[in-house]
C-alpha positions, 0 to 999 in steps of 0.5 A: 507097422512097416509100409514101403511105397515104390516109385520110379517105373515107367516106359523106357526103350531097351537100353535105357535106364530107370532108378527105382525108389523104395521109401520106408516109412516108420522105420530105418531098414538098416537091420532088415533083409531088403529085396527088390523082385519082380513079377512078369504076367503069367509068371512067378515073383522072382528076386533080383536083388537083395540086401542081406540082414546078417552081412549087409552084402548086396546079391544080385539075380545072375540075368541082372548082375552088372545092370542093376545096383541096388543101395540104400541112402545114409539114413536107411529109409530109401532104398534104391535099384538103378537099372541100366542096359535094360531089356525087354525080359525086364518088363515086369511090376517091381517091388521092394520087400523087407523083413525084419528077421535074421537071415543068413545071407542072400534070400530069394523067397517072397514068403520070407519077406514080411512087408511089401510095397505096392509095386511099380510098372516097369515096361521096356519096349521099343 
């Protein structure tokens, strides 16, 4: 059973940076669809970045493109989300998610991800 554990959240001022980490226990994530999602109070969970299992490309939600960077370590056990120039509207609980099945291209549907972490709170406020 794959387990994902996020860390790195916290309180940051607008314009600041945070780097989230997601550690996978048991299996490397090299061939998995991997995604970072977030959920703000009263809103639906939305994808912000994902790595495709078909081509290894990284895709970003329009609102975070150019500010967020998703990457993995060489061993494939840790996934990162570097978040720069944070804005108030980035405040949310951030989750990493993974799925072992083949998915073509980018995928933003939470229902397509089998494994989820517990989430880490990111608060952007002055």
